[in-house]
N, C-alpha and C positions, 0 to 999 in steps of 0.2 A: 503494499499499500504505499503510495507516494503522498506525503503531506504537503499541500501548497498554501503559500501566502499569496494574495493578489493585491498588488498596489493599483489603485484605481477601482476598487471593488464595487463601488456604488454608481460608477458610470455605466454607460450602455454596454461596452465591451466587458466590464466587470460582472454585470448581471447576467450576460450571456454566458460567460465563462462558468459561473456558478450553476446555472441550469444544465449545461453540458456535463460538468464534473458530477453533478447530482445523479446523472444517469449511468455513470460509469462504476466499475467495482475495483479498478486498479488505482485510483486516486481519490483524494477528498480535499476540500477546502478547510483549513484549520484556523485561518485568521485573514484580515485584510486591513488595508490602509487607504484612507481617502480624506479629501479636504472636508467632506461632510461625513464625519465618523459615527453615523447611526448603525448601531450593532443589531444584527438580526439573529440567525442561526449560528453565527460565529462571532467572535470578538473583533471589532473594527476600531482602530486607533487613528489619530491624526498624523502619526509619524511611525516609522519603523522602530525608532528608539523607544517608543511607548508601548510596543507590541511585544510583550514577554512571552513568546510562543515558539516551541520547537517546530521546525518544518524542514523538509527535504529540499525545497526548490521554491523560488519566488518568480511569479509572473508579473511583469510590469506593463501596464496599459495606462499610462499617465500623461505627463508632460516632460519636455526635455530637462527642465530644472529638477523635477522629482526624480527622473531617471538617473541623473548624476549622483544625487544623494543616495538612491538605492544601490547603486554600484558600489559606492565607497563603503556602505553598511554591510553589503554582501561580502566584499572583500575582507573586512574587518571580522566578520562572524563566520567566514568559510562557507557561505551559502550559495549554491549555484543559482543563477538567474536567467530568465528568458526575457530578453528585451524586445517588446512589441511596439513601443512608442515610436511614432514616425516623425519626420522633420528634424532629425538630430543634427546639430551642428558639428564642425570638424573637432572641436574641443571634446564633445561627448564621444564621438567615434574614437578618438585617440584614447580616452579614458576606457572605453570597452576593451581596447587591446591590451592596455596596461593591466587592468583588473584580471583579464583572461590569463595572465601568467601565474596568478595565484589561485584563482578559483574558476570553475567551469562557467562560461557565459555563452548563451545561444542567441545569435542575431541573424534576422533575415529581413530584407527590405519588404517582404510580404510573407505572411505565415500560411498562405494557401498552398496546399500540395499541388493543385492545379496550375497555379502561376509558375511554380518552379519546374514542373514538367514542361510548361510552355517554354521556359528559358532553355532547357535542354533541347527541345525540338528546334528552337530558333538557332541555336548553335549548329546543329546538324545541317539545317537548311542553309545557313550562311557558308558553311564550309563546302557543301556540295554545289551550290550555285556560283560561288565565287564573286569577283568584282564587277561582272558584267550585269549584276542585278542591284539597282538602287533600293536602299532600305529606308523605310519610314515607320515611325512608331506613333500611334495616336492613343492617348489615354483619356478617359472620361470619369469624372467624379462629381459628387454632390457639390452644391453651391457654397458649402461651408468649409471645404478644403482650402487651406491657405497656400500649401506649397506647390509649386508647379516648375518643371514636370514632376510627376509623382515619383516617389522613391522606387516604386516598382518599374516604371518606364526606364528609369536609370539602370536599374538592375538587369533588365532586359538588354538594354544597349551595351552594358559592360560585359555581359556574358557573350554577345556577339562579337564584341571587340577582341575577346580572348583568342578566338579562332581566326581572326582576320590576318591576312598575309601583311597588311600595312594597316596602321591604326586609322579608325574613322575619326572625323572631326564632327562633334555634336553641334547641330544647328537648331536653335530654338525659335528663331523669328526670321522671316524672309521678307516682311512687308517693305523694307527699305532697300532690298537687293534688287538690282536690275541687271542681272546676268544669268547665264545658264547655270543649272545645278552642278556643283563640283562633283568629281568622280568619287571623292572620299568623303562626302557629307553623309551623315546619318541624322535624318530630321526627327525631332521630337516635338509633338503637338499636344496641347492641353485643351479639354473642354470642361467647363464647369456649369452644372445646371441641375436643378430639381434635387431629387433624392437618389441619384445614381450611386450605387454602392461602389462600383469599380469595374470598368471595362477597359481592356487593353488589346490592341490590334497591331500586328507587325505585317507591314506590306513588303514583299520582295517583287520589285517591279523590273521586269526584264524585257527583252525583245518580244513583242507580240503576246505577252502573258503576264499575269499578276498572280502571285501566290500569297495567300493570306492565312496567318496563324492568329487565332484570337481566344481570349478568355473573358467570360462575364461572371461576375459574382453576384448571385441572386440575393444574398443577405450576408450580414456580418458574421454569420454563424461559421462560414468556411474559414475565416481567419482565427476565430475562437478555438475551433477544432484543432487547427494546426498548432496553436499555442499549447493546448493541453497535451497533445501528442509529443510536442517538444519538451514539455516539463517532465513527463514521465520518462522520456529518453535520457533527459540530462541529469536527472537525480542520480547521485553516486559516481558520476563521470569525473575523470581526472581533470586537473586545470587545463584550460584551453579554450580557443574560440571556436564554436561549433556553429554550422549552418544547416539550412534545409537539406543540402546535399548529403550531409552526414546522416541525417534522419532518414532520408530517402533510401540511401544505401543500406541501412539497417532493415528497412521495411520491405524493399524489392529483392 
């Protein structure tokens, strides 16, 4: 049984996590942290420092500032952590790498197994099709999402770049450009509207054909499910920085 603390437990993702974990037999929620610390079935505190509970792993769905505090607390207390907060700055990303030298940390730009499978398929397509195909990535999210392009769109672009013979240049805006598309451009485009949970589309545009790979999230449950699987996977792991690839290698 994996005992889990959730940071951001009273938020939308935190509540979804609790519902999912409640349906499983291999893990349970033993406590939570939230800026609105109303306790329910488990103790909830305003900070990790106030939560005197033993656990095997922490899942963080909060804010970049809270994530930094959680990482330092987990490092101090030897607790593995699954970082699900998005929009992290370089300082926090560097902190993740530092903390992972002392304790296990799981980080993925997207916790969906489907998205990470899409990234693998995109790599294979890019390697097979080669430089004769122009690549464009279109991502769509709800109107409250503040970062653009999404971390997932950048994840997909980075995975494609790993297999490229020459590195692509990421291009985010062409409205002022009055020239043909560069051969080593990789376009990233953002749409914000309504309640779109998350849609990602990769276009491989070649001579007389377009190959499209896409993923659409119907609800936030897919991200929460990935986070729970990551937490069960991470509990008891040696120090290191783990990703969805590590989890998928164990599952497949």
